[in-house]
C-alpha positions as CSV (number, residue, x, y, z in Angstrom):
1,M,29.3,-24.7,-19.2
2,N,31.0,-25.6,-16.1
3,K,28.5,-24.9,-13.2
4,S,30.3,-24.8,-9.9
5,Y,27.3,-23.4,-8.0
6,T,23.5,-23.2,-8.2
7,L,21.4,-20.0,-8.6
8,L,18.4,-19.7,-6.3
9,P,15.3,-17.8,-7.1
10,F,15.7,-14.1,-7.3
11,R,14.5,-11.0,-9.0
12,F,16.6,-8.0,-10.2
13,G,16.2,-4.5,-11.4
14,R,18.7,-2.0,-12.9
15,F,19.7,1.0,-11.0
16,P,21.8,4.0,-12.2
17,G,25.4,3.9,-11.9
18,A,25.8,0.4,-13.6
19,T,24.2,-1.0,-10.6
20,V,21.8,-4.0,-10.2
21,L,19.6,-4.7,-7.3
22,V,18.9,-8.4,-6.7
23,V,16.2,-9.5,-4.2
24,N,15.3,-13.2,-3.3
25,E,12.0,-14.6,-2.3
26,T,12.3,-13.9,1.2
27,G,13.5,-10.2,0.7
28,D,17.2,-10.4,1.3
29,F,18.9,-8.0,-1.1
30,Q,22.2,-7.1,-2.5
31,F,23.6,-4.3,-4.8
32,L,26.0,-5.8,-7.5
33,P,27.9,-3.8,-10.1
34,T,26.8,-4.8,-13.6
35,E,29.9,-6.6,-14.4
36,L,29.6,-8.9,-11.1
37,F,25.8,-9.5,-11.9
38,D,26.9,-10.8,-15.4
39,Q,29.5,-13.0,-14.0
40,L,26.9,-14.3,-11.5
41,I,24.2,-15.2,-13.8
42,S,26.6,-16.6,-16.4
43,Y,28.1,-19.0,-13.8
44,R,31.6,-17.2,-13.9
45,L,31.7,-15.8,-10.4
46,D,34.6,-17.3,-8.3
47,H,32.9,-19.3,-5.6
48,R,35.9,-18.7,-3.5
49,S,35.5,-15.0,-3.6
50,A,34.1,-12.6,-0.9
51,E,31.3,-11.5,-3.1
52,F,30.3,-15.1,-3.7
53,L,30.3,-15.8,-0.1
54,D,28.2,-12.9,0.7
55,L,25.8,-13.8,-1.9
56,K,25.7,-17.4,-0.6
57,G,25.2,-16.1,2.9
58,K,21.9,-14.3,1.8
59,H,20.8,-17.4,-0.3
60,F,21.2,-16.2,-3.9
61,V,23.7,-18.9,-4.6
62,T,24.8,-22.3,-3.2
63,D,27.7,-24.7,-3.9
64,T,26.5,-27.1,-1.3
65,E,23.5,-29.5,-1.1
66,I,20.4,-27.5,-2.1
67,E,17.8,-29.1,0.1
68,P,18.9,-27.8,3.5
69,V,19.1,-24.3,1.8
70,I,15.5,-24.6,0.4
71,E,14.3,-25.6,3.9
72,L,15.9,-22.6,5.5
73,L,14.4,-20.3,2.7
74,A,11.1,-21.9,3.4
75,T,11.2,-21.1,7.1
76,K,12.0,-17.5,6.4
77,Y,9.3,-17.4,3.8
78,R,6.7,-18.6,6.3
79,T,7.9,-15.9,8.6
80,R,7.2,-13.2,6.0
81,K,3.7,-14.6,5.4
82,A,2.9,-15.0,9.1
83,F,0.1,-12.5,8.7
84,L,-1.9,-15.3,7.1
85,T,-1.5,-17.5,10.2
86,N,-4.3,-16.3,12.3
87,F,-6.9,-15.0,9.8
88,T,-9.0,-11.8,10.3
89,A,-7.5,-9.7,13.3
90,L,-8.8,-6.2,12.3
91,H,-12.6,-5.6,12.5
92,I,-13.9,-1.9,11.5
93,V,-17.4,-1.3,12.7
94,V,-19.2,1.7,11.3
95,V,-21.5,2.5,14.0
96,T,-23.1,5.5,12.1
97,L,-22.9,7.4,8.8
98,R,-23.8,10.6,10.6
99,C,-21.2,13.3,11.1
100,N,-21.1,16.6,12.5
101,Q,-18.4,17.8,9.9
102,K,-18.7,17.9,6.1
103,C,-15.3,17.2,4.7
104,N,-15.6,17.8,1.0
105,Y,-13.2,14.6,0.2
106,C,-15.1,12.3,2.7
107,H,-14.6,8.9,1.4
108,A,-17.2,7.5,3.8
109,S,-20.1,9.5,2.3
110,S,-21.2,10.8,5.5
111,Q,-24.6,12.0,6.4
112,P,-26.3,15.0,8.3
113,Q,-26.0,14.9,11.9
114,E,-29.8,14.6,12.5
115,A,-30.3,11.6,10.1
116,K,-30.5,8.9,12.8
117,R,-31.6,6.3,10.4
118,W,-28.0,5.8,9.4
119,D,-27.1,4.5,13.0
120,M,-26.4,0.9,13.9
121,N,-29.1,-0.5,16.2
122,R,-28.6,-2.7,19.3
123,E,-29.4,-6.0,17.5
124,T,-27.1,-5.4,14.7
125,A,-24.3,-4.3,17.1
126,I,-24.8,-7.4,19.1
127,N,-24.8,-9.7,16.1
128,T,-21.8,-7.8,14.7
129,T,-19.8,-8.4,17.9
130,K,-20.8,-12.1,18.1
131,M,-19.5,-12.6,14.4
132,I,-16.2,-10.6,15.3
133,M,-15.6,-12.8,18.2
134,E,-15.9,-16.0,16.1
135,T,-12.6,-15.3,14.2
136,P,-10.0,-17.8,14.8
137,S,-7.5,-15.0,15.3
138,P,-5.9,-14.9,18.8
139,I,-5.7,-11.1,18.3
140,V,-8.8,-9.0,17.8
141,K,-8.8,-5.3,17.3
142,I,-12.1,-3.5,17.0
143,E,-12.1,-0.1,15.4
144,F,-15.2,2.1,15.5
145,Q,-15.6,4.3,12.5
146,G,-18.3,6.6,10.9
147,G,-19.3,9.3,10.1
148,E,-18.5,10.3,13.6
149,P,-18.7,7.3,15.9
150,L,-19.4,9.6,19.1
151,L,-22.8,10.3,17.6
152,N,-23.8,6.8,18.4
153,F,-21.6,6.3,21.4
154,D,-24.2,4.0,23.4
155,I,-23.6,1.5,20.6
156,V,-19.9,1.8,20.9
157,K,-20.2,1.1,24.6
158,L,-22.5,-1.9,23.8
159,I,-20.1,-3.5,21.5
160,I,-17.1,-3.1,23.8
161,K,-19.2,-4.4,26.7
162,T,-20.5,-7.4,24.6
163,A,-17.1,-8.2,23.3
164,K,-15.5,-8.2,26.7
165,E,-18.2,-10.5,28.0
166,I,-17.7,-13.0,25.1
167,N,-14.1,-12.8,25.5
168,I,-14.2,-14.1,29.0
169,K,-14.6,-17.6,27.3
170,K,-12.6,-16.8,24.3
171,Q,-9.4,-15.3,25.9
172,K,-8.3,-13.3,22.9
173,D,-6.0,-10.4,22.9
174,L,-8.8,-7.8,22.6
175,S,-8.1,-4.1,21.9
176,F,-10.3,-1.2,20.8
177,V,-9.8,2.1,18.7
178,V,-12.2,4.9,18.2
179,C,-11.7,7.1,15.1
180,T,-13.0,10.5,15.8
181,N,-12.6,14.1,14.8
182,L,-12.3,14.9,18.4
183,T,-15.0,17.8,18.1
184,L,-17.5,16.1,20.2
185,I,-15.2,14.6,22.8
186,T,-16.1,15.4,26.4
187,E,-14.3,14.5,29.9
188,E,-16.9,11.9,30.4
189,V,-16.3,10.3,27.2
190,L,-12.4,10.4,27.8
191,K,-12.7,8.9,31.2
192,Y,-14.7,6.1,29.8
193,L,-12.0,5.5,27.1
194,R,-9.2,5.5,29.7
195,N,-11.0,3.1,31.9
196,E,-11.9,0.7,29.0
197,K,-8.4,1.0,27.4
198,V,-9.8,2.5,24.1
199,L,-7.3,4.2,21.8
200,I,-8.0,7.3,19.8
201,S,-7.2,7.7,16.2
202,T,-8.2,11.2,14.8
203,S,-7.4,13.4,11.7
204,L,-5.2,16.6,11.4
205,D,-4.5,17.8,7.9
206,G,-2.0,20.5,8.9
207,P,-2.1,24.1,10.2
208,Q,-5.4,25.7,10.4
209,K,-5.4,27.3,7.1
210,I,-5.0,23.9,5.5
211,H,-7.0,21.8,7.8
212,D,-10.1,24.1,7.6
213,L,-9.9,24.3,3.9
214,H,-11.5,20.8,3.5
215,R,-12.3,19.7,7.1
216,R,-15.1,22.3,8.2
217,M,-18.1,21.7,10.4
218,R,-21.5,21.3,8.8
219,D,-22.3,25.0,9.6
220,G,-19.2,26.2,8.0
221,S,-17.4,26.9,11.1
222,S,-13.8,26.1,11.7
223,S,-13.2,22.6,12.9
224,Y,-9.4,23.2,13.6
225,E,-10.2,25.4,16.7
226,K,-12.5,22.7,18.4
227,F,-9.8,20.0,17.4
228,V,-6.9,21.7,19.1
229,K,-9.0,22.6,22.4
230,N,-10.1,18.9,22.6
231,L,-6.9,17.3,21.8
232,E,-5.4,19.3,24.7
233,L,-8.4,18.0,26.9
234,S,-7.7,14.5,25.6
235,R,-4.0,14.6,26.5
236,K,-4.7,15.6,30.1
237,I,-6.9,12.3,30.6
238,L,-5.1,9.9,28.1
239,A,-1.4,9.0,27.7
240,P,0.3,10.6,24.6
241,E,0.7,7.2,22.9
242,E,-3.0,6.4,23.3
243,I,-3.8,9.2,20.7
244,S,-2.6,9.1,17.0
245,S,-3.6,11.0,13.8
246,L,-3.8,10.5,10.2
247,V,-3.2,13.2,7.6
248,T,-5.0,13.5,4.2
249,I,-2.9,15.2,1.6
250,T,-5.0,17.3,-0.8
251,R,-4.0,19.5,-3.7
252,D,-3.7,22.4,-1.3
253,S,-1.3,20.7,1.1
254,L,0.9,19.0,-1.5
255,G,3.4,21.9,-1.9
256,K,3.1,22.6,1.8
257,M,4.3,19.3,3.4
258,T,6.9,20.8,5.7
259,E,4.2,23.1,7.2
260,V,2.0,19.9,7.8
261,V,4.9,18.0,9.5
262,D,5.7,21.1,11.7
263,E,2.0,21.3,12.7
264,Y,2.0,17.5,13.8
265,I,5.1,18.4,16.0
266,R,3.5,21.5,17.2
267,Q,0.5,19.4,18.4
268,G,2.6,17.0,20.2
269,F,2.4,14.0,17.7
270,C,5.6,11.8,17.3
271,S,4.6,10.3,14.1
272,I,2.8,11.1,10.7
273,F,1.5,8.8,8.0
274,L,1.8,10.4,4.7
275,R,-1.0,9.1,2.3
276,P,-2.5,10.3,-1.0
277,I,-6.1,11.1,-0.9
278,N,-8.4,8.1,-1.4
279,P,-10.5,7.8,-4.6
280,Y,-13.8,6.9,-3.1
281,G,-17.0,8.7,-1.7
282,Y,-17.3,12.4,-2.2
283,A,-13.7,12.6,-3.5
284,R,-14.9,10.7,-6.7
285,L,-17.4,13.6,-7.6
286,E,-16.2,15.6,-10.5
287,H,-16.3,19.0,-8.7
288,V,-14.6,17.9,-5.7
289,Q,-11.7,16.1,-7.7
290,K,-10.9,19.5,-9.3
291,L,-10.5,20.9,-5.6
292,V,-8.6,18.1,-4.0
293,D,-7.2,15.6,-6.5
294,Y,-3.7,15.5,-8.2
295,P,-1.5,13.3,-10.3
296,I,0.1,10.5,-8.2
297,E,3.5,11.7,-9.6
298,D,3.1,15.0,-7.7
299,F,2.5,13.1,-4.5
300,V,5.7,10.9,-5.1
301,D,7.7,14.2,-5.7
302,A,6.4,15.9,-2.5
303,Y,7.1,12.6,-0.6
304,K,10.7,12.8,-1.8
305,K,11.1,16.3,-0.9
306,V,9.7,16.1,2.6
307,L,11.3,12.8,3.8
308,P,14.9,14.3,4.0
309,Y,13.3,17.0,6.1
310,I,11.7,14.7,8.4
311,I,15.0,12.8,8.8
312,D,16.7,16.0,9.4
313,L,14.3,17.0,12.2
314,N,15.2,13.6,13.8
315,L,19.0,14.2,13.6
316,K,18.3,17.7,15.4
317,G,16.6,16.0,18.3
318,M,12.9,16.2,17.4
319,R,11.5,12.7,17.1
320,I,8.9,12.4,14.3
321,E,8.4,9.1,12.6
322,E,7.1,8.8,9.1
323,C,4.9,5.7,9.3
324,F,4.6,4.7,5.7
325,T,8.3,4.8,5.3
326,S,8.8,2.9,8.5
327,L,6.3,0.3,7.3
328,L,8.4,-0.2,4.0
329,L,11.7,-0.3,5.7
330,T,10.5,-2.8,8.2
331,R,9.7,-5.0,5.2
332,I,12.9,-4.5,3.5
333,L,15.4,-4.4,6.4
334,T,13.6,-7.1,8.7
335,P,12.2,-10.5,7.9
336,F,8.8,-9.7,9.6
337,S,5.6,-9.0,8.1
338,T,4.0,-5.5,9.2
339,G,0.2,-6.5,9.2
340,F,-0.5,-3.5,7.2
341,V,-3.6,-4.6,5.6
342,D,-3.5,-2.2,2.5
343,L,-0.2,-3.6,1.3
344,Q,-0.2,-7.4,1.6
345,S,0.3,-10.4,-0.7
346,P,-2.2,-12.0,-0.8
347,S,-4.4,-8.9,-0.1
348,G,-5.5,-8.5,3.5
349,A,-9.0,-7.8,2.4
350,G,-11.3,-10.0,4.2
351,I,-8.4,-12.4,5.7
352,S,-6.7,-9.9,7.7
353,G,-9.5,-7.1,8.2
354,A,-13.0,-6.9,7.5
355,V,-15.7,-3.9,7.7
356,Y,-19.2,-4.1,9.2
357,D,-21.6,-1.3,8.0
358,Y,-24.2,0.3,10.3
359,N,-26.8,-2.0,8.6
360,G,-24.9,-5.2,9.4
361,D,-23.5,-5.6,5.8
362,V,-19.9,-7.0,5.8
363,Y,-17.3,-6.1,3.3
364,P,-13.6,-7.3,3.0
365,A,-12.3,-3.6,3.3
366,D,-13.6,-0.2,3.8
367,E,-12.9,0.5,0.1
368,G,-15.7,-2.1,-0.7
369,R,-18.0,-0.5,1.6
370,M,-17.3,2.9,0.0
371,L,-17.9,1.3,-3.5
372,A,-21.3,0.2,-2.1
373,K,-22.4,3.7,-0.9
374,M,-21.5,4.7,-4.6
375,G,-24.0,2.0,-5.9
376,D,-21.6,-0.9,-6.6
377,R,-22.0,-3.8,-4.3
378,T,-19.5,-6.1,-5.9
379,F,-17.7,-6.6,-2.6
380,F,-20.8,-7.4,-0.3
381,M,-20.0,-10.5,1.6
382,G,-23.1,-11.0,3.8
383,N,-24.9,-9.6,6.6
384,V,-24.5,-10.2,10.3
385,N,-28.3,-10.4,10.9
386,R,-28.9,-13.2,8.5
387,D,-25.6,-15.1,7.6
388,P,-23.5,-17.2,9.7
389,Y,-19.7,-16.6,10.1
390,A,-18.8,-19.4,7.8
391,R,-21.0,-18.1,4.9
392,V,-19.4,-14.8,5.1
393,F,-15.8,-15.7,5.5
394,N,-15.6,-19.0,3.8
395,S,-17.3,-17.9,0.6
396,N,-16.2,-18.6,-2.9
397,F,-16.3,-14.8,-3.5
398,L,-13.6,-14.2,-0.9
399,R,-11.5,-17.0,-2.2
400,D,-11.6,-15.6,-5.7
401,L,-10.9,-12.1,-4.4
402,I,-7.8,-13.6,-2.7
403,S,-6.6,-15.7,-5.5
404,K,-6.7,-12.5,-7.7
405,S,-4.3,-10.6,-5.4
406,C,-1.2,-12.8,-5.1
407,L,1.6,-10.9,-6.6
408,E,3.4,-14.2,-7.8
409,T,0.7,-14.5,-10.2
410,L,-0.1,-11.1,-11.3
411,P,1.2,-9.8,-14.8
412,G,4.0,-7.1,-14.0
413,C,4.3,-8.1,-10.4
414,H,5.6,-11.7,-10.9
415,S,8.9,-10.4,-12.0
416,C,9.1,-7.2,-10.2
417,V,12.2,-6.6,-7.9
418,F,10.2,-5.1,-5.2
419,Q,7.5,-8.1,-5.1
420,A,8.8,-9.3,-1.8
421,Y,8.0,-6.1,0.0
422,C,5.1,-5.1,-1.9
423,G,1.1,-6.0,-1.9
424,S,-1.9,-5.9,-4.1
425,D,-5.2,-3.8,-3.8
426,P,-7.8,-5.7,-6.0
427,I,-10.6,-3.4,-4.8
428,R,-8.6,-0.2,-5.8
429,N,-7.8,-2.1,-9.2
430,Y,-11.5,-2.5,-9.7
431,A,-12.6,0.8,-8.6
432,I,-10.1,2.5,-11.0
433,Q,-9.4,0.1,-13.7
434,G,-12.5,-2.0,-13.8
435,T,-10.8,-5.2,-13.0
436,M,-9.6,-6.8,-9.6
437,I,-6.3,-8.0,-11.4
438,G,-5.5,-4.4,-12.6
439,H,-3.1,-3.3,-15.2
440,R,0.2,-2.3,-13.8
441,P,1.4,-0.1,-16.6
442,T,-1.4,2.5,-16.0
443,S,-1.9,1.8,-12.1
444,G,-1.4,4.9,-9.9
445,F,-1.0,2.5,-7.0
446,C,1.8,0.6,-8.8
447,F,3.6,3.6,-10.0
448,M,3.7,5.2,-6.4
449,H,4.9,2.2,-4.6
450,K,7.5,1.5,-7.3
451,E,8.9,5.0,-7.3
452,I,9.1,5.1,-3.4
453,F,10.8,1.8,-3.3
454,K,13.3,3.1,-5.7
455,Y,13.8,6.1,-3.7
456,L,14.2,4.3,-0.4
457,F,16.7,1.6,-2.0
458,E,18.8,4.6,-3.4
459,I,19.1,5.9,0.2
460,L,19.9,2.5,1.5
461,R,22.7,2.0,-1.3
462,Q,24.2,5.4,-0.1
463,D,24.1,3.9,3.5
464,S,24.6,7.1,5.3
465,P,25.2,6.4,9.0
466,D,22.9,9.5,9.9
467,Y,20.0,8.2,7.7
468,M,20.6,4.7,8.8
469,D,20.4,5.6,12.5
470,V,17.0,7.3,12.0
471,F,15.6,4.5,10.2
472,W,16.6,1.9,12.6
473,S,15.1,4.2,15.4
474,W,11.8,4.2,13.5
475,I,11.8,0.3,12.8
476,T,12.9,-0.6,16.4
477,K,10.7,2.3,18.1
478,R,13.7,3.2,20.0
479,P,15.1,6.7,20.8
480,L,17.8,7.8,18.2
481,E,20.2,8.2,21.1
482,S,20.1,4.6,22.0
483,I,20.7,3.6,18.3
484,R,23.8,5.8,18.4
485,M,25.1,4.3,21.5
486,R,25.3,0.7,20.1
487,P,28.8,-1.0,20.3
488,C,29.0,-1.4,16.6
489,A,30.2,1.5,14.3
490,N,26.8,1.7,12.5
491,L,24.0,-0.7,11.4
492,K,24.6,-1.1,7.6
493,A,21.6,-1.3,5.1
494,S,21.4,-5.1,5.7
495,R,18.5,-7.1,6.8
496,I,18.1,-8.5,10.4
497,T,17.9,-12.3,10.1
């Protein structure tokens, strides 16, 4: 065989219509007709053809010296793995397990409002803050969770004060987020958050009939009415972009996704993050599963139905970004890592984010803490009141966890065409399948991401100017109008390099 060129590493997957998707190690992709793909891999592709030159430009092949090409690929690969550079940036602090709501799917296993023994104390709060600020990362985000963190707001304020005092010397890019259901928010609290530049993350599951179905106050009353009233108050004091919301899709909302999206628009949100229900905490209880759970195939079907609806809303002038789609498209169409801890390779657990429980226990991810609440302390890393930073974050346990989360070495992932864009979740694997490595053929996590990747690539293959305009407006965080005013005719489904 006369080899006039060299194949560089890539993975491939077959699509309908006699089409093959090829993706290299750094995420560059190309759709090829089957005949052309066969010519490529059998070294029969004319190296003077336009098709060859296109593949050469994207580093699938080379007919020149290979070493400079490998060096270029290595540079692009480092960019894609840049999230590993600075170590742990996201630090979730659970200041209390108490909550004034009782959501039946609560993954945090919240406790009654009067049970103050579940509050973080001052000593633990200070030691937690000291450990957080020891991270080598120049960027530190501290996110306060619960329960309902406003029930222990003095500790929230203590951690913010202590972190800022330590940061006078550390000089890190320090930011704060409080995750609250908003029902306890007051004008005094909001003014404090505004002055300290603390962002709000809240939860809205849809219109009142959907939201109140699973998210009710402990006395059984509506939480939706309190949420809407306090959201309005929050918007009077904070800027709109300082308040974001997450939605949990239950069995009841699965067939009403357009209503959920409409409610987000009605309440003034410019983004929505569609995510299936978490299999932790109360959501694992058999009687709760019957109320809220569903096959992951149903979520994928609902996602495929609602995404065109969201895109159409954007085309009609109503900006609403679907954040999960935006994250995946950023990985596909740009060379940059997104910093999304739940979908990284190696896993972001511990090395990108960490969780500090109310009692000072440290876990690599919130899911590890949830498992501990269910009686399984496999992912316990240490305690801020007795363990130094190095013992917690330089342990053999964390090294083992990370080594079992590299897609390049995982069965089923090592050859997957979507590997460059995907990630692993060893804690979910353990919780559902009993092993951190997991089993891809029976993994709902794997099925969901594969199907959504396939769906998005089918859209990219069609290369609709309208769809691509909306996608690029999400990726670049720019208004759709500014995307459409660009000089070139349209931004095709090719990556920014």
